[in-house]
C-alpha positions as CSV (number, residue, x, y, z in Angstrom):
1,M,0.0,0.0,0.0
2,L,1.2,3.5,-0.8
3,G,-0.3,6.3,1.3
4,H,-1.5,9.8,0.6
5,E,1.6,12.1,0.5
6,E,0.1,14.5,3.1
7,F,-2.1,12.3,5.3
8,G,-0.3,8.9,4.9
9,L,-2.3,5.6,5.4
10,G,-5.5,5.3,7.3
11,A,-5.7,3.7,10.8
12,A,-6.9,0.3,9.3
13,A,-4.0,0.1,7.0
14,L,-1.5,1.1,9.7
15,A,-2.7,-1.9,11.8
16,L,-1.5,-4.4,9.0
17,P,2.0,-5.8,8.8
18,A,4.1,-3.6,6.6
19,L,7.6,-2.8,5.5
20,S,9.4,0.5,5.7
21,I,12.2,2.1,3.8
22,A,15.1,3.1,6.0
23,Q,15.9,6.8,5.8
24,Y,18.7,9.0,7.2
25,G,18.4,12.6,8.3
26,P,15.4,14.7,9.1
27,V,13.2,13.5,6.2
28,Q,10.3,11.5,7.4
29,S,8.7,10.5,4.1
30,L,9.3,10.0,0.4
31,N,7.3,11.0,-2.6
32,V,4.9,8.2,-3.2
33,S,6.3,7.6,-6.7
34,V,9.9,7.4,-5.3
35,A,8.8,5.0,-2.6
36,A,7.0,2.8,-5.2
37,S,10.1,2.7,-7.5
38,I,12.4,1.7,-4.6
39,A,10.0,-1.1,-3.6
40,M,9.7,-2.4,-7.2
41,Y,13.5,-2.2,-7.7
42,E,14.1,-4.2,-4.5
43,Y,11.5,-6.8,-5.4
44,H,13.0,-7.2,-8.9
45,R,16.5,-7.5,-7.3
46,Q,15.4,-10.3,-5.0
47,H,13.2,-12.0,-7.7
48,P,15.1,-11.7,-11.1
49,L,13.3,-13.0,-14.2
50,S,14.8,-16.2,-15.5
51,I,15.2,-16.1,-19.2
């Protein structure tokens, strides 16, 4: 799930198991498209297509 950039995820979604992207410094969130691309990259890295 990707949350709203201003309001985040709702309470019901926050109660579910989730992963987070480690960040350093004062930034507490990522643009939703950046977060999605990081998650997709990592999934592809761990599950490469066999050709």
